[in-house]
A tleap script that builds the chain and sets N, CA, C and O, in Angstrom:
source leaprc.protein.ff14SB
mol = sequence {
  NMET LYS SER ALA ARG THR LEU ALA ILE ILE
  LEU LEU ILE PRO PHE THR VAL LEU THR ALA
  TYR ALA VAL MET GLN VAL GLY TYR ILE GLY
  ILE PHE ASP TYR HIE ARG HIE SER PRO ALA
  GLY TRP GLN VAL PHE ALA ASP LEU VAL ILE
  ALA LEU VAL LEU VAL LEU LEU TRP LEU VAL
  PRO HIE ALA LYS LYS SER GLY ARG ASN PRO
  TRP PRO TRP VAL VAL LEU THR LEU LEU LEU
  GLY SER PHE GLY PRO LEU VAL TYR LEU VAL
  LEU ALA GLY LYS GLN PRO LEU ASP CGLU
}
set mol.1.N position { 161.338 -78.035 103.205 }
set mol.1.CA position { 161.204 -78.381 104.749 }
set mol.1.C position { 159.616 -77.706 104.863 }
set mol.1.O position { 159.331 -76.534 104.621 }
set mol.2.N position { 158.762 -78.691 105.261 }
set mol.2.CA position { 157.451 -78.094 105.465 }
set mol.2.C position { 157.212 -77.224 106.578 }
set mol.2.O position { 156.251 -76.460 106.479 }
set mol.3.N position { 157.984 -77.194 107.733 }
set mol.3.CA position { 157.895 -76.419 108.881 }
set mol.3.C position { 158.445 -75.009 108.355 }
set mol.3.O position { 157.889 -74.093 108.960 }
set mol.4.N position { 159.193 -74.652 107.590 }
set mol.4.CA position { 159.542 -73.314 107.055 }
set mol.4.C position { 158.243 -72.702 106.248 }
set mol.4.O position { 157.847 -71.548 106.409 }
set mol.5.N position { 157.723 -73.530 105.473 }
set mol.5.CA position { 156.356 -72.989 104.738 }
set mol.5.C position { 155.536 -72.702 105.558 }
set mol.5.O position { 155.054 -71.572 105.476 }
set mol.6.N position { 155.083 -73.593 106.625 }
set mol.6.CA position { 154.099 -73.402 107.515 }
set mol.6.C position { 154.415 -72.052 108.464 }
set mol.6.O position { 153.592 -71.176 108.730 }
set mol.7.N position { 155.792 -72.103 108.899 }
set mol.7.CA position { 156.162 -70.791 109.504 }
set mol.7.C position { 155.910 -69.420 108.725 }
set mol.7.O position { 155.391 -68.432 109.245 }
set mol.8.N position { 156.315 -69.495 107.519 }
set mol.8.CA position { 155.932 -68.385 106.690 }
set mol.8.C position { 154.679 -67.862 106.371 }
set mol.8.O position { 154.376 -66.678 106.224 }
set mol.9.N position { 153.848 -69.043 106.261 }
set mol.9.CA position { 152.347 -68.547 106.324 }
set mol.9.C position { 151.998 -67.991 107.503 }
set mol.9.O position { 151.520 -66.858 107.539 }
set mol.10.N position { 152.203 -68.748 108.633 }
set mol.10.CA position { 152.035 -67.960 109.860 }
set mol.10.C position { 152.412 -66.798 110.176 }
set mol.10.O position { 151.684 -66.192 110.962 }
set mol.11.N position { 153.572 -66.166 109.706 }
set mol.11.CA position { 154.094 -64.834 109.989 }
set mol.11.C position { 153.391 -63.880 108.740 }
set mol.11.O position { 153.076 -62.703 108.913 }
set mol.12.N position { 153.233 -64.531 107.613 }
set mol.12.CA position { 152.841 -63.643 106.481 }
set mol.12.C position { 151.101 -63.131 106.482 }
set mol.12.O position { 150.593 -62.198 105.861 }
set mol.13.N position { 150.623 -63.866 107.176 }
set mol.13.CA position { 149.139 -63.423 107.384 }
set mol.13.C position { 149.066 -62.214 108.467 }
set mol.13.O position { 148.666 -61.146 108.003 }
set mol.14.N position { 149.354 -62.235 109.667 }
set mol.14.CA position { 149.556 -61.216 110.465 }
set mol.14.C position { 150.242 -59.829 110.201 }
set mol.14.O position { 149.877 -58.691 110.493 }
set mol.15.N position { 151.365 -60.301 109.545 }
set mol.15.CA position { 152.379 -59.355 109.082 }
set mol.15.C position { 151.632 -58.499 107.633 }
set mol.15.O position { 151.870 -57.322 107.361 }
set mol.16.N position { 150.911 -59.207 107.009 }
set mol.16.CA position { 150.106 -58.359 105.932 }
set mol.16.C position { 148.888 -57.753 106.547 }
set mol.16.O position { 148.460 -56.743 105.989 }
set mol.17.N position { 148.326 -58.144 107.481 }
set mol.17.CA position { 147.177 -57.332 108.132 }
set mol.17.C position { 147.824 -55.879 108.686 }
set mol.17.O position { 147.359 -54.790 108.348 }
set mol.18.N position { 148.917 -56.032 109.550 }
set mol.18.CA position { 149.775 -55.037 110.304 }
set mol.18.C position { 150.222 -54.062 109.206 }
set mol.18.O position { 150.088 -52.854 109.403 }
set mol.19.N position { 150.776 -54.547 107.998 }
set mol.19.CA position { 151.283 -53.725 107.024 }
set mol.19.C position { 150.254 -52.860 106.196 }
set mol.19.O position { 150.487 -51.739 105.745 }
set mol.20.N position { 149.012 -53.609 106.065 }
set mol.20.CA position { 148.025 -52.766 105.470 }
set mol.20.C position { 147.357 -51.821 106.128 }
set mol.20.O position { 146.784 -50.887 105.567 }
set mol.21.N position { 147.400 -52.057 107.682 }
set mol.21.CA position { 146.935 -50.955 108.463 }
set mol.21.C position { 147.936 -49.843 108.648 }
set mol.21.O position { 147.536 -48.698 108.857 }
set mol.22.N position { 149.098 -50.104 108.587 }
set mol.22.CA position { 150.287 -49.040 108.663 }
set mol.22.C position { 150.254 -48.116 107.315 }
set mol.22.O position { 150.344 -46.888 107.322 }
set mol.23.N position { 150.123 -48.846 106.289 }
set mol.23.CA position { 149.987 -48.108 104.885 }
set mol.23.C position { 148.587 -47.235 105.001 }
set mol.23.O position { 148.546 -46.041 104.706 }
set mol.24.N position { 147.698 -47.819 105.365 }
set mol.24.CA position { 146.331 -47.082 105.393 }
set mol.24.C position { 146.317 -45.740 106.331 }
set mol.24.O position { 145.663 -44.717 106.131 }
set mol.25.N position { 147.193 -46.013 107.381 }
set mol.25.CA position { 147.437 -44.920 108.152 }
set mol.25.C position { 148.435 -43.872 108.038 }
set mol.25.O position { 148.262 -42.723 108.444 }
set mol.26.N position { 149.689 -44.387 107.362 }
set mol.26.CA position { 150.644 -43.252 107.039 }
set mol.26.C position { 151.118 -43.143 105.523 }
set mol.26.O position { 151.818 -42.236 105.073 }
set mol.27.N position { 150.673 -44.097 104.902 }
set mol.27.CA position { 151.072 -44.311 103.304 }
set mol.27.C position { 152.509 -44.985 103.330 }
set mol.27.O position { 153.336 -44.896 104.238 }
set mol.28.N position { 152.626 -45.698 102.104 }
set mol.28.CA position { 153.783 -46.304 101.997 }
set mol.28.C position { 155.186 -45.370 102.319 }
set mol.28.O position { 156.080 -45.904 102.975 }
set mol.29.N position { 155.317 -44.255 101.937 }
set mol.29.CA position { 156.401 -43.484 102.163 }
set mol.29.C position { 156.445 -43.042 103.733 }
set mol.29.O position { 157.514 -42.857 104.315 }
set mol.30.N position { 155.400 -42.919 104.246 }
set mol.30.CA position { 155.258 -42.437 105.718 }
set mol.30.C position { 155.748 -43.789 106.632 }
set mol.30.O position { 155.909 -43.717 107.851 }
set mol.31.N position { 155.917 -44.797 105.991 }
set mol.31.CA position { 156.611 -45.876 107.159 }
set mol.31.C position { 158.158 -45.714 106.922 }
set mol.31.O position { 158.929 -46.080 107.809 }
set mol.32.N position { 158.609 -45.204 105.809 }
set mol.32.CA position { 160.206 -45.121 105.912 }
set mol.32.C position { 160.359 -43.712 106.518 }
set mol.32.O position { 161.231 -43.558 107.373 }
set mol.33.N position { 159.551 -42.620 106.135 }
set mol.33.CA position { 159.601 -41.308 106.722 }
set mol.33.C position { 159.678 -41.303 108.433 }
set mol.33.O position { 160.398 -40.504 109.033 }
set mol.34.N position { 158.994 -42.116 108.986 }
set mol.34.CA position { 158.903 -42.300 110.315 }
set mol.34.C position { 160.394 -42.594 111.005 }
set mol.34.O position { 160.616 -42.178 112.142 }
set mol.35.N position { 161.357 -43.298 110.291 }
set mol.35.CA position { 162.473 -43.608 110.854 }
set mol.35.C position { 163.784 -42.681 110.663 }
set mol.35.O position { 164.901 -42.782 111.170 }
set mol.36.N position { 163.302 -41.831 109.836 }
set mol.36.CA position { 164.316 -40.700 109.642 }
set mol.36.C position { 164.498 -39.466 110.611 }
set mol.36.O position { 165.209 -38.486 110.384 }
set mol.37.N position { 163.861 -39.653 111.536 }
set mol.37.CA position { 163.587 -38.435 112.567 }
set mol.37.C position { 164.574 -38.631 113.719 }
set mol.37.O position { 164.887 -37.644 114.385 }
set mol.38.N position { 165.115 -39.893 114.018 }
set mol.38.CA position { 165.985 -40.092 115.167 }
set mol.38.C position { 167.121 -41.078 114.874 }
set mol.38.O position { 167.024 -41.816 113.893 }
set mol.39.N position { 168.184 -41.126 115.668 }
set mol.39.CA position { 169.035 -42.395 115.482 }
set mol.39.C position { 168.547 -43.619 115.939 }
set mol.39.O position { 169.147 -44.625 115.560 }
set mol.40.N position { 167.523 -43.750 116.719 }
set mol.40.CA position { 166.916 -45.044 116.997 }
set mol.40.C position { 166.271 -45.415 115.866 }
set mol.40.O position { 166.384 -46.611 115.593 }
set mol.41.N position { 165.510 -44.626 114.986 }
set mol.41.CA position { 164.854 -45.012 113.712 }
set mol.41.C position { 165.872 -45.481 112.838 }
set mol.41.O position { 165.734 -46.583 112.308 }
set mol.42.N position { 167.072 -44.649 112.577 }
set mol.42.CA position { 168.061 -45.079 111.506 }
set mol.42.C position { 168.642 -46.369 111.850 }
set mol.42.O position { 169.010 -47.155 110.978 }
set mol.43.N position { 168.745 -46.635 113.231 }
set mol.43.CA position { 169.295 -48.063 113.664 }
set mol.43.C position { 168.208 -49.056 113.097 }
set mol.43.O position { 168.569 -49.857 112.235 }
set mol.44.N position { 167.039 -49.052 113.484 }
set mol.44.CA position { 166.122 -50.028 113.104 }
set mol.44.C position { 165.961 -50.268 111.744 }
set mol.44.O position { 165.635 -51.384 111.339 }
set mol.45.N position { 166.229 -48.983 110.728 }
set mol.45.CA position { 165.859 -49.127 109.221 }
set mol.45.C position { 167.330 -49.907 108.816 }
set mol.45.O position { 167.333 -50.820 107.990 }
set mol.46.N position { 168.426 -49.496 109.412 }
set mol.46.CA position { 169.821 -50.106 109.001 }
set mol.46.C position { 169.668 -51.620 109.312 }
set mol.46.O position { 170.018 -52.457 108.479 }
set mol.47.N position { 169.092 -52.003 110.633 }
set mol.47.CA position { 169.052 -53.428 110.895 }
set mol.47.C position { 168.221 -54.249 109.871 }
set mol.47.O position { 168.631 -55.309 109.399 }
set mol.48.N position { 166.805 -53.583 109.504 }
set mol.48.CA position { 166.277 -54.079 108.577 }
set mol.48.C position { 167.006 -54.228 107.146 }
set mol.48.O position { 166.835 -55.292 106.550 }
set mol.49.N position { 167.625 -53.456 106.691 }
set mol.49.CA position { 168.467 -53.441 105.574 }
set mol.49.C position { 169.520 -54.644 105.604 }
set mol.49.O position { 169.678 -55.472 104.708 }
set mol.50.N position { 170.187 -54.571 106.783 }
set mol.50.CA position { 171.428 -55.679 106.899 }
set mol.50.C position { 170.682 -56.997 106.968 }
set mol.50.O position { 171.253 -57.890 106.341 }
set mol.51.N position { 169.423 -57.392 107.638 }
set mol.51.CA position { 168.910 -58.343 107.823 }
set mol.51.C position { 168.492 -58.986 106.334 }
set mol.51.O position { 168.783 -60.131 105.989 }
set mol.52.N position { 167.833 -58.125 105.612 }
set mol.52.CA position { 167.349 -58.473 104.149 }
set mol.52.C position { 168.522 -58.851 103.266 }
set mol.52.O position { 168.461 -59.879 102.592 }
set mol.53.N position { 169.350 -58.240 103.248 }
set mol.53.CA position { 170.611 -58.463 102.508 }
set mol.53.C position { 171.238 -59.809 103.014 }
set mol.53.O position { 171.838 -60.512 102.201 }
set mol.54.N position { 171.149 -60.112 104.043 }
set mol.54.CA position { 171.619 -61.487 104.591 }
set mol.54.C position { 170.682 -62.500 103.988 }
set mol.54.O position { 171.181 -63.452 103.388 }
set mol.55.N position { 169.371 -62.392 104.086 }
set mol.55.CA position { 168.375 -63.318 103.383 }
set mol.55.C position { 168.507 -63.198 101.882 }
set mol.55.O position { 168.259 -64.200 101.212 }
set mol.56.N position { 168.835 -62.190 101.343 }
set mol.56.CA position { 168.894 -62.358 99.716 }
set mol.56.C position { 170.266 -63.041 99.447 }
set mol.56.O position { 170.445 -63.570 98.350 }
set mol.57.N position { 171.217 -63.058 100.368 }
set mol.57.CA position { 172.466 -63.932 100.005 }
set mol.57.C position { 172.161 -65.208 100.023 }
set mol.57.O position { 172.858 -65.949 99.329 }
set mol.58.N position { 171.110 -65.759 100.770 }
set mol.58.CA position { 170.900 -67.065 100.691 }
set mol.58.C position { 169.717 -67.496 99.602 }
set mol.58.O position { 169.641 -68.562 98.991 }
set mol.59.N position { 168.887 -66.444 99.544 }
set mol.59.CA position { 167.484 -66.795 98.472 }
set mol.59.C position { 168.105 -66.708 97.312 }
set mol.59.O position { 167.767 -67.628 96.568 }
set mol.60.N position { 168.976 -65.885 96.787 }
set mol.60.CA position { 169.356 -65.891 95.420 }
set mol.60.C position { 170.126 -67.187 94.934 }
set mol.60.O position { 169.785 -67.751 93.894 }
set mol.61.N position { 171.071 -67.599 95.640 }
set mol.61.CA position { 171.743 -68.829 95.164 }
set mol.61.C position { 170.494 -70.172 95.388 }
set mol.61.O position { 170.461 -71.107 94.588 }
set mol.62.N position { 169.810 -70.111 96.224 }
set mol.62.CA position { 168.834 -71.124 96.491 }
set mol.62.C position { 167.798 -71.059 95.434 }
set mol.62.O position { 167.359 -72.091 94.928 }
set mol.63.N position { 167.419 -69.959 95.107 }
set mol.63.CA position { 166.373 -69.945 93.780 }
set mol.63.C position { 167.101 -70.379 92.381 }
set mol.63.O position { 166.529 -70.994 91.482 }
set mol.64.N position { 168.568 -69.917 92.355 }
set mol.64.CA position { 169.117 -70.353 91.199 }
set mol.64.C position { 169.354 -71.898 91.273 }
set mol.64.O position { 169.264 -72.493 90.199 }
set mol.65.N position { 169.605 -72.530 92.239 }
set mol.65.CA position { 169.899 -74.099 92.441 }
set mol.65.C position { 168.405 -74.776 92.175 }
set mol.65.O position { 168.329 -75.898 91.673 }
set mol.66.N position { 167.434 -74.154 92.481 }
set mol.66.CA position { 166.020 -74.731 92.427 }
set mol.66.C position { 165.657 -74.659 90.915 }
set mol.66.O position { 164.733 -75.276 90.385 }
set mol.67.N position { 166.511 -73.826 90.315 }
set mol.67.CA position { 165.650 -73.445 88.746 }
set mol.67.C position { 164.737 -72.364 88.736 }
set mol.67.O position { 164.012 -72.185 87.757 }
set mol.68.N position { 164.696 -71.561 89.814 }
set mol.68.CA position { 163.793 -70.545 89.636 }
set mol.68.C position { 164.614 -69.081 89.529 }
set mol.68.O position { 165.737 -68.907 90.003 }
set mol.69.N position { 163.964 -68.235 88.933 }
set mol.69.CA position { 164.574 -66.979 88.553 }
set mol.69.C position { 164.334 -66.067 89.985 }
set mol.69.O position { 163.227 -65.778 90.439 }
set mol.70.N position { 165.513 -65.728 90.515 }
set mol.70.CA position { 165.668 -65.079 91.693 }
set mol.70.C position { 165.303 -63.560 91.639 }
set mol.70.O position { 165.174 -63.009 92.732 }
set mol.71.N position { 165.094 -62.701 90.347 }
set mol.71.CA position { 165.080 -61.488 90.305 }
set mol.71.C position { 163.585 -60.959 90.779 }
set mol.71.O position { 163.418 -59.861 91.310 }
set mol.72.N position { 162.524 -61.905 90.508 }
set mol.72.CA position { 161.420 -61.310 90.991 }
set mol.72.C position { 161.241 -61.343 92.821 }
set mol.72.O position { 160.478 -60.679 93.523 }
set mol.73.N position { 162.176 -62.296 93.181 }
set mol.73.CA position { 161.901 -62.190 94.819 }
set mol.73.C position { 163.033 -61.055 95.153 }
set mol.73.O position { 162.789 -60.373 96.149 }
set mol.74.N position { 164.078 -60.808 94.537 }
set mol.74.CA position { 165.147 -59.483 94.835 }
set mol.74.C position { 164.310 -58.368 94.810 }
set mol.74.O position { 164.221 -57.644 95.802 }
set mol.75.N position { 163.562 -58.108 93.582 }
set mol.75.CA position { 162.689 -56.891 93.549 }
set mol.75.C position { 161.616 -56.678 94.530 }
set mol.75.O position { 161.397 -55.581 95.044 }
set mol.76.N position { 160.859 -57.893 94.815 }
set mol.76.CA position { 159.769 -57.774 95.806 }
set mol.76.C position { 160.418 -57.653 97.172 }
set mol.76.O position { 159.788 -56.988 97.995 }
set mol.77.N position { 161.504 -58.153 97.528 }
set mol.77.CA position { 162.314 -57.792 98.699 }
set mol.77.C position { 162.682 -56.251 98.650 }
set mol.77.O position { 162.478 -55.543 99.636 }
set mol.78.N position { 163.175 -55.795 97.597 }
set mol.78.CA position { 163.794 -54.303 97.719 }
set mol.78.C position { 162.523 -53.288 97.730 }
set mol.78.O position { 162.649 -52.128 98.124 }
set mol.79.N position { 161.313 -53.806 97.275 }
set mol.79.CA position { 159.925 -52.867 97.341 }
set mol.79.C position { 159.265 -53.014 98.434 }
set mol.79.O position { 158.729 -52.094 99.051 }
set mol.80.N position { 159.260 -54.390 98.799 }
set mol.80.CA position { 158.120 -54.685 99.940 }
set mol.80.C position { 158.779 -55.276 101.200 }
set mol.80.O position { 158.100 -55.917 102.002 }
set mol.81.N position { 160.348 -55.028 101.416 }
set mol.81.CA position { 160.836 -55.884 102.576 }
set mol.81.C position { 160.584 -57.161 102.604 }
set mol.81.O position { 160.755 -57.845 101.594 }
set mol.82.N position { 160.094 -57.735 103.881 }
set mol.82.CA position { 160.094 -59.064 104.301 }
set mol.82.C position { 159.000 -59.953 103.253 }
set mol.82.O position { 159.155 -61.136 102.950 }
set mol.83.N position { 158.064 -59.218 102.871 }
set mol.83.CA position { 157.236 -59.854 101.889 }
set mol.83.C position { 157.836 -60.828 100.691 }
set mol.83.O position { 157.338 -61.894 100.330 }
set mol.84.N position { 158.858 -60.288 100.241 }
set mol.84.CA position { 159.778 -61.126 99.401 }
set mol.84.C position { 160.372 -62.296 99.728 }
set mol.84.O position { 160.404 -63.217 98.912 }
set mol.85.N position { 160.920 -62.405 100.971 }
set mol.85.CA position { 161.534 -63.797 101.373 }
set mol.85.C position { 160.179 -64.446 101.910 }
set mol.85.O position { 160.072 -65.646 101.657 }
set mol.86.N position { 159.277 -63.940 102.509 }
set mol.86.CA position { 158.045 -64.832 103.045 }
set mol.86.C position { 157.324 -65.333 101.881 }
set mol.86.O position { 156.973 -66.508 101.989 }
set mol.87.N position { 157.025 -64.765 100.839 }
set mol.87.CA position { 156.165 -65.225 99.958 }
set mol.87.C position { 157.385 -66.366 99.021 }
set mol.87.O position { 157.023 -67.428 98.514 }
set mol.88.N position { 158.575 -65.928 98.977 }
set mol.88.CA position { 159.384 -67.269 98.297 }
set mol.88.C position { 159.206 -68.454 98.975 }
set mol.88.O position { 158.926 -69.498 98.386 }
set mol.89.N position { 159.392 -68.351 100.548 }
set mol.89.CA position { 159.160 -69.570 101.231 }
set mol.89.C position { 157.708 -70.076 101.033 }
set mol.89.O position { 157.615 -71.281 100.802 }
set mol.90.N position { 156.658 -69.420 101.080 }
set mol.90.CA position { 155.426 -70.212 100.967 }
set mol.90.C position { 155.382 -70.850 99.556 }
set mol.90.O position { 154.916 -71.965 99.321 }
set mol.91.N position { 155.903 -70.041 98.684 }
set mol.91.CA position { 155.631 -70.781 97.194 }
set mol.91.C position { 156.743 -71.781 96.915 }
set mol.91.O position { 156.804 -72.464 95.893 }
set mol.92.N position { 157.671 -71.807 97.981 }
set mol.92.CA position { 158.792 -73.150 97.642 }
set mol.92.C position { 158.342 -74.299 97.555 }
set mol.92.O position { 158.835 -75.153 96.819 }
set mol.93.N position { 157.233 -74.498 98.376 }
set mol.93.CA position { 156.588 -75.856 98.227 }
set mol.93.C position { 157.432 -76.924 98.960 }
set mol.93.O position { 157.813 -76.702 100.109 }
set mol.94.N position { 157.744 -78.121 98.298 }
set mol.94.CA position { 158.375 -79.093 99.006 }
set mol.94.C position { 159.911 -79.175 98.701 }
set mol.94.O position { 160.564 -80.198 98.911 }
set mol.95.N position { 160.521 -77.824 98.106 }
set mol.95.CA position { 161.706 -77.906 97.615 }
set mol.95.C position { 162.755 -77.818 99.032 }
set mol.95.O position { 162.489 -76.990 99.904 }
set mol.96.N position { 163.734 -78.570 99.149 }
set mol.96.CA position { 164.474 -78.456 100.461 }
set mol.96.C position { 165.187 -76.823 100.477 }
set mol.96.O position { 165.657 -76.279 99.478 }
set mol.97.N position { 165.137 -76.278 101.726 }
set mol.97.CA position { 165.827 -75.054 101.971 }
set mol.97.C position { 167.336 -74.984 102.492 }
set mol.97.O position { 167.988 -73.968 102.735 }
set mol.98.N position { 167.729 -76.327 102.602 }
set mol.98.CA position { 169.026 -76.116 103.332 }
set mol.98.C position { 170.032 -76.413 102.022 }
set mol.98.O position { 171.177 -76.721 102.353 }
set mol.99.N position { 169.807 -76.371 100.807 }
set mol.99.CA position { 170.678 -76.486 99.724 }
set mol.99.C position { 171.627 -75.266 99.878 }
set mol.99.O position { 172.528 -75.078 99.060 }
savepdb mol mol.pdb
quit
């Protein structure tokens, strides 16, 4: 689906800029550290983890059906969060996403 790829590109560009700015300001660990100081931060972090697990539940079978190795995307998602699924969608090309 071309619109999913286009949307992924549109999201990836400003998200990359925002992430680079955040990492320059507080470092990679600082992004996680910020969330440990309050229950609100715990909730946001837990929500991110749940959302990414749900995305991976779709991404892994989709990658296998498409003949792609899912593990690079799983590792990228675990290390860099939303970058994994966004890059997967950008590079999916013309493969249908509803499989």
